[in-house]
Every structure is written in structure tokens, then in C-alpha cells.
Backbone as a chain_set.jsonl record, in Angstrom:
{"seq": "XXXXXXXXXXXXXXXXXXXXXXXXXXXXXXXXXXXXXXXXXXXXXXXXXXXXXXXXXXXXXXXXXXXXXXXXXXXXXXXXXXXXXXXXXXXXXXXXXXXXXXXX", "coords": {"N": [[77.453, -11.803, -30.067], [73.986, -11.485, -30.026], [71.22, -9.734, -31.699], [69.199, -9.132, -29.828], [70.598, -8.943, -27.469], [72.042, -6.583, -27.785], [70.02, -4.671, -27.578], [69.581, -4.53, -24.898], [71.672, -3.213, -23.808], [73.028, -0.125, -22.493], [72.816, 3.112, -24.061], [75.652, 4.874, -24.929], [76.499, 8.087, -24.095], [78.568, 10.577, -25.103], [80.205, 12.964, -23.398], [79.439, 15.578, -21.133], [78.503, 18.143, -21.523], [76.475, 20.891, -22.619], [74.877, 19.415, -24.459], [75.078, 16.6, -24.057], [73.809, 15.672, -21.497], [71.186, 16.445, -22.174], [70.664, 14.816, -24.38], [70.711, 12.385, -23.037], [68.446, 12.709, -21.396], [66.411, 12.683, -23.327], [66.669, 10.065, -24.297], [66.128, 8.578, -21.961], [63.486, 9.329, -21.514], [62.278, 7.866, -23.444], [62.536, 5.379, -22.499], [64.963, 4.146, -22.837], [67.953, 2.794, -21.742], [70.806, 4.57, -20.459], [74.18, 5.762, -20.367], [76.264, 8.314, -19.327], [79.276, 9.63, -20.339], [82.038, 11.465, -19.284], [84.929, 13.378, -19.718], [85.921, 15.406, -18.148], [86.141, 16.683, -14.717], [83.582, 17.09, -13.738], [80.086, 17.652, -14.58], [79.602, 19.777, -17.348], [82.141, 20.928, -17.17], [83.92, 22.299, -18.905], [82.546, 24.666, -19.342], [83.082, 26.183, -17.15], [85.509, 27.293, -17.665], [85.013, 29.591, -19.051], [83.098, 30.832, -17.554], [82.152, 33.373, -16.814], [81.319, 34.562, -19.126], [78.714, 35.834, -21.093], [76.228, 34.035, -22.725], [75.126, 33.754, -26.166], [72.554, 33.066, -26.779], [69.207, 32.901, -25.553], [67.754, 31.463, -22.521], [65.509, 29.95, -23.344], [66.292, 28.681, -25.685], [68.371, 27.149, -24.88], [67.655, 25.195, -23.107], [66.728, 21.938, -23.168], [63.716, 20.312, -24.224], [62.84, 17.756, -23.253], [64.596, 17.458, -21.113], [63.797, 19.62, -19.595], [61.187, 18.867, -18.87], [61.756, 16.657, -17.23], [63.237, 17.906, -15.189], [61.411, 19.816, -14.191], [59.577, 18.103, -13.086], [60.667, 17.513, -10.665], [60.558, 19.854, -9.306], [62.132, 21.945, -10.332], [62.652, 25.173, -11.724], [62.664, 26.949, -14.723], [64.877, 29.587, -15.525], [64.107, 33.025, -16.456], [62.763, 32.975, -19.656], [63.688, 34.573, -21.829], [66.035, 35.654, -20.938], [69.591, 36.076, -21.061], [71.867, 33.727, -20.253], [74.967, 33.372, -18.387], [77.849, 31.349, -19.09], [78.59, 30.063, -16.743], [76.224, 30.26, -15.235], [74.581, 28.679, -16.8], [75.719, 26.18, -16.394], [75.451, 25.922, -13.556], [72.682, 26.333, -13.009], [71.28, 24.696, -14.714], [72.663, 22.45, -16.06], [73.989, 21.143, -13.865], [71.797, 20.531, -12.02], [70.358, 18.864, -13.781], [72.166, 16.777, -14.278], [72.162, 15.648, -11.784], [69.849, 14.194, -11.604], [68.208, 11.019, -11.25], [69.477, 8.354, -13.201], [70.775, 9.968, -15.009]], "CA": [[76.312, -11.219, -29.403], [72.864, -11.372, -30.966], [70.562, -8.428, -31.734], [68.451, -8.873, -28.603], [71.563, -8.546, -26.437], [72.363, -5.178, -27.988], [68.924, -3.82, -27.127], [69.623, -4.455, -23.441], [72.806, -2.382, -23.416], [72.73, 1.308, -22.488], [73.418, 3.967, -25.072], [76.721, 5.7, -24.371], [76.497, 9.483, -24.501], [79.904, 11.093, -24.867], [80.284, 14.365, -23.027], [78.415, 16.109, -20.234], [78.322, 19.571, -21.738], [75.064, 21.213, -22.803], [74.117, 18.487, -25.293], [75.09, 15.231, -23.538], [72.705, 15.379, -20.577], [69.915, 16.588, -22.89], [70.499, 13.577, -25.144], [70.368, 11.359, -22.056], [67.053, 12.931, -20.998], [65.561, 12.216, -24.416], [66.723, 8.6, -24.312], [65.426, 8.08, -20.779], [62.054, 9.539, -21.742], [61.831, 6.794, -24.341], [62.765, 4.105, -21.832], [66.233, 3.585, -23.297], [68.987, 3.003, -20.728], [71.868, 5.451, -20.924], [75.314, 6.082, -19.506], [76.921, 9.529, -19.813], [80.712, 9.6, -20.077], [82.603, 12.815, -19.325], [86.369, 13.393, -19.431], [86.184, 16.404, -17.123], [85.856, 16.271, -13.344], [82.156, 17.268, -13.421], [79.239, 18.063, -15.691], [79.826, 21.138, -17.831], [83.444, 21.416, -16.679], [84.512, 23.275, -19.825], [81.846, 25.94, -19.218], [83.702, 26.943, -16.068], [86.657, 28.014, -18.234], [84.525, 30.906, -19.492], [81.86, 30.961, -16.798], [81.727, 34.764, -16.723], [80.911, 35.038, -20.446], [77.29, 35.732, -21.384], [75.96, 33.28, -23.945], [74.442, 34.56, -27.179], [71.17, 32.638, -26.956], [68.478, 32.915, -24.286], [67.437, 30.195, -21.874], [64.509, 29.177, -24.09], [66.962, 27.879, -26.709], [69.441, 26.377, -24.249], [67.089, 24.142, -22.263], [66.071, 20.899, -23.946], [62.337, 20.085, -23.785], [62.768, 16.546, -22.421], [65.311, 17.763, -19.877], [62.941, 20.535, -18.834], [60.099, 18.074, -18.278], [62.324, 15.864, -16.133], [63.61, 18.81, -14.105], [60.205, 20.405, -13.597], [58.914, 17.051, -12.302], [61.257, 17.509, -9.314], [60.447, 21.185, -8.735], [63.021, 22.935, -10.959], [62.001, 26.221, -12.523], [63.568, 27.55, -15.697], [65.012, 31.047, -15.423], [63.347, 33.79, -17.448], [63.006, 32.381, -20.977], [64.407, 35.459, -22.744], [67.292, 36.117, -20.334], [70.824, 35.489, -21.593], [72.687, 33.244, -19.144], [76.409, 33.21, -18.565], [78.213, 29.93, -19.147], [78.543, 29.565, -15.373], [74.816, 30.104, -14.864], [74.084, 27.522, -17.544], [76.182, 25.0, -15.687], [74.925, 25.849, -12.193], [71.223, 26.341, -12.91], [70.653, 23.756, -15.634], [73.389, 21.205, -16.229], [74.219, 20.453, -12.588], [70.569, 19.867, -11.575], [70.013, 17.795, -14.715], [73.075, 15.664, -14.04], [71.848, 15.057, -10.48], [68.653, 13.362, -11.711], [68.469, 9.577, -11.392], [69.625, 7.888, -14.578], [71.687, 10.84, -15.731]], "C": [[75.173, -11.105, -30.421], [72.168, -10.03, -30.807], [69.795, -8.133, -30.452], [69.381, -8.468, -27.469], [71.913, -7.073, -26.561], [71.264, -4.269, -27.455], [68.896, -3.667, -25.611], [70.756, -3.56, -22.945], [72.409, -0.912, -23.383], [73.388, 2.004, -23.668], [74.473, 4.807, -24.37], [76.629, 7.101, -24.959], [77.857, 10.038, -24.125], [79.867, 12.585, -24.601], [79.121, 14.827, -22.182], [78.399, 17.629, -20.292], [76.846, 19.83, -21.954], [74.254, 20.168, -23.57], [74.029, 17.078, -24.695], [73.964, 14.908, -22.576], [71.323, 15.527, -21.228], [69.64, 15.343, -23.731], [70.099, 12.442, -24.213], [68.912, 11.488, -21.619], [66.097, 12.419, -22.068], [65.537, 10.701, -24.5], [65.936, 8.017, -23.143], [63.919, 8.237, -20.919], [61.456, 8.442, -22.615], [62.078, 5.414, -23.751], [64.046, 3.414, -22.247], [67.296, 3.837, -22.227], [70.166, 3.777, -21.306], [72.978, 5.535, -19.884], [76.008, 7.289, -20.139], [78.384, 9.472, -19.389], [81.285, 10.998, -20.268], [84.074, 12.755, -18.929], [86.719, 14.366, -18.311], [85.792, 15.914, -15.741], [84.381, 16.395, -12.951], [81.405, 17.694, -14.675], [79.543, 19.516, -16.061], [81.146, 21.744, -17.412], [84.035, 22.48, -17.603], [83.827, 24.635, -19.739], [82.464, 26.814, -18.127], [84.921, 27.722, -16.559], [86.268, 29.411, -18.709], [83.181, 31.208, -18.822], [81.297, 32.364, -16.713], [81.156, 35.304, -18.039], [79.419, 34.796, -20.666], [77.111, 35.006, -22.713], [75.113, 34.117, -24.9], [73.008, 34.129, -27.423], [70.477, 32.557, -25.598], [68.175, 31.503, -23.772], [66.5, 29.345, -22.715], [65.145, 28.285, -25.154], [68.062, 26.987, -26.135], [68.943, 25.211, -23.408], [66.293, 23.181, -23.143], [64.684, 20.597, -23.367], [62.202, 18.852, -22.892], [63.455, 16.783, -21.078], [64.457, 18.673, -18.993], [61.804, 19.782, -18.152], [60.602, 17.271, -17.083], [62.66, 16.744, -14.935], [62.384, 19.4, -13.412], [59.439, 19.382, -12.756], [59.462, 16.974, -10.878], [61.329, 18.921, -8.735], [61.341, 22.266, -9.321], [62.191, 23.952, -11.728], [63.037, 26.843, -13.448], [63.671, 29.048, -15.429], [64.211, 31.725, -16.535], [63.751, 33.364, -18.86], [63.843, 33.256, -21.902], [65.719, 36.001, -22.177], [68.479, 35.383, -20.953], [71.694, 35.033, -20.422], [74.17, 33.363, -19.441], [76.672, 31.704, -18.654], [78.155, 29.311, -17.754], [77.123, 29.353, -14.882], [74.206, 28.889, -15.562], [74.48, 26.228, -16.829], [75.495, 24.844, -14.335], [73.412, 25.651, -12.135], [70.517, 25.355, -13.833], [71.392, 22.423, -15.682], [73.612, 20.448, -14.933], [72.937, 19.811, -12.05], [70.143, 18.701, -12.483], [70.878, 16.563, -14.476], [72.781, 14.955, -12.724], [70.605, 14.164, -10.52], [69.024, 11.887, -11.825], [68.526, 9.175, -12.867], [70.574, 8.728, -15.399], [72.909, 11.054, -14.868]], "O": [[75.391, -10.673, -31.553], [72.481, -9.27, -29.89], [69.747, -6.978, -30.027], [68.973, -7.712, -26.588], [72.066, -6.385, -25.552], [71.559, -3.196, -26.931], [68.246, -2.757, -25.097], [70.783, -3.194, -21.77], [71.548, -0.487, -24.155], [74.393, 1.534, -24.202], [74.203, 5.389, -23.319], [76.675, 7.277, -26.176], [78.257, 9.979, -22.962], [79.533, 13.374, -25.485], [77.965, 14.516, -22.467], [78.297, 18.311, -19.272], [76.025, 19.035, -21.498], [73.05, 20.049, -23.346], [72.991, 16.429, -24.821], [73.221, 13.954, -22.811], [70.392, 14.807, -20.866], [68.505, 14.869, -23.786], [69.245, 11.626, -24.558], [68.217, 10.481, -21.485], [65.086, 11.792, -21.751], [64.485, 10.114, -24.749], [65.167, 7.072, -23.317], [63.16, 7.37, -20.486], [60.267, 8.138, -22.523], [61.86, 4.4, -24.414], [64.198, 2.212, -22.029], [67.516, 4.986, -21.844], [70.484, 3.655, -22.488], [72.742, 5.397, -18.684], [76.303, 7.289, -21.334], [78.688, 9.286, -18.211], [81.046, 11.64, -21.291], [84.422, 12.148, -17.916], [87.708, 14.171, -17.603], [85.182, 14.854, -15.604], [83.977, 15.852, -11.923], [82.004, 18.049, -15.69], [79.717, 20.369, -15.191], [81.256, 22.966, -17.309], [84.595, 23.466, -17.124], [84.45, 25.656, -20.031], [82.375, 28.04, -18.181], [85.32, 28.704, -15.935], [87.109, 30.309, -18.76], [82.265, 31.757, -19.434], [80.088, 32.535, -16.556], [80.572, 36.387, -18.06], [78.923, 33.69, -20.451], [77.769, 35.33, -23.702], [74.461, 35.075, -24.485], [72.306, 34.768, -28.206], [71.1, 32.182, -24.604], [68.321, 30.509, -24.483], [66.681, 28.13, -22.792], [64.592, 27.238, -25.489], [68.619, 26.156, -26.851], [69.724, 24.335, -23.036], [65.311, 23.566, -23.778], [64.504, 20.623, -22.15], [61.514, 18.906, -21.873], [62.957, 16.361, -20.034], [64.411, 18.497, -17.776], [61.497, 20.036, -16.987], [59.942, 17.215, -16.045], [62.397, 16.368, -13.793], [62.334, 19.472, -12.184], [58.731, 19.754, -11.82], [58.806, 16.435, -9.987], [62.071, 19.164, -7.784], [61.31, 23.403, -8.85], [61.157, 23.62, -12.308], [64.133, 27.214, -13.026], [62.668, 29.701, -15.141], [63.704, 31.063, -17.44], [64.93, 33.389, -19.213], [64.634, 32.732, -22.686], [66.436, 36.729, -22.864], [68.376, 34.213, -21.321], [72.205, 35.867, -19.675], [74.579, 33.445, -20.599], [75.805, 30.894, -18.328], [77.723, 28.169, -17.597], [76.844, 28.375, -14.188], [73.407, 28.162, -14.971], [73.674, 25.309, -16.684], [75.012, 23.761, -14.003], [72.915, 24.888, -11.307], [69.3, 25.189, -13.753], [70.812, 21.381, -15.377], [73.442, 19.23, -14.897], [72.972, 18.646, -11.654], [69.633, 17.686, -12.008], [70.379, 15.438, -14.473], [73.117, 13.781, -12.566], [70.339, 13.446, -9.556], [70.041, 11.546, -12.429], [67.707, 9.618, -13.673], [71.126, 8.248, -16.389], [73.831, 11.765, -15.268]]}, "num_chains": 1, "name": "protein.A"}
């Protein structure tokens, strides 16, 4: 395979936890094709194991800027920036909508 063939292939992002879909959003913003691979049955599956636990960082630090731009373009609104989400809220209100976007 030559170098030009590699540039046509998507970047594989391993894992659909908090970082994987954000990495995909950043790649897509740059026009780079992406495929997200997840071992679990759905995005953020591991977060459901401790969904009731409040995270130690507020929404403002948990929502990626590129992902936020993509989500807001389809009407999503970030929860209060300084609120501390639970793991379940992170999955339901951020990761699931992000994973539902075309390309991710």
C-alpha cells in the first residue's frame, strides 16, 4: 500500500468512553474520516457500572470543545458548566447524544 492509500483510510478510535467520541469529533472537524470501536454494548457502557457516582470535575472540564460545537449545531445544550455530573448523567446527556451524530 502506498502513502496516498493510507490517507484515505479512517482513523480507528479505540473505546467509546468519555475520550473516544471526543477524539472522533476532533478528527471529523478536521475532515479526517474516523471509525469508533467499542467492546461494550453501547457508548459509555462502563460508566453505567457506577452511574450513580458523582464525578469530581464539572461539566466544563468533561465536555470537549469540538464535541460541544458539533452537538450545539444540532440543538444540544450543555448542562450548567460548574455542576458536577454523575457518571450516568455524563453518559446520558453527553456521550449518547455525541455518539448519535453522523460520523460518530
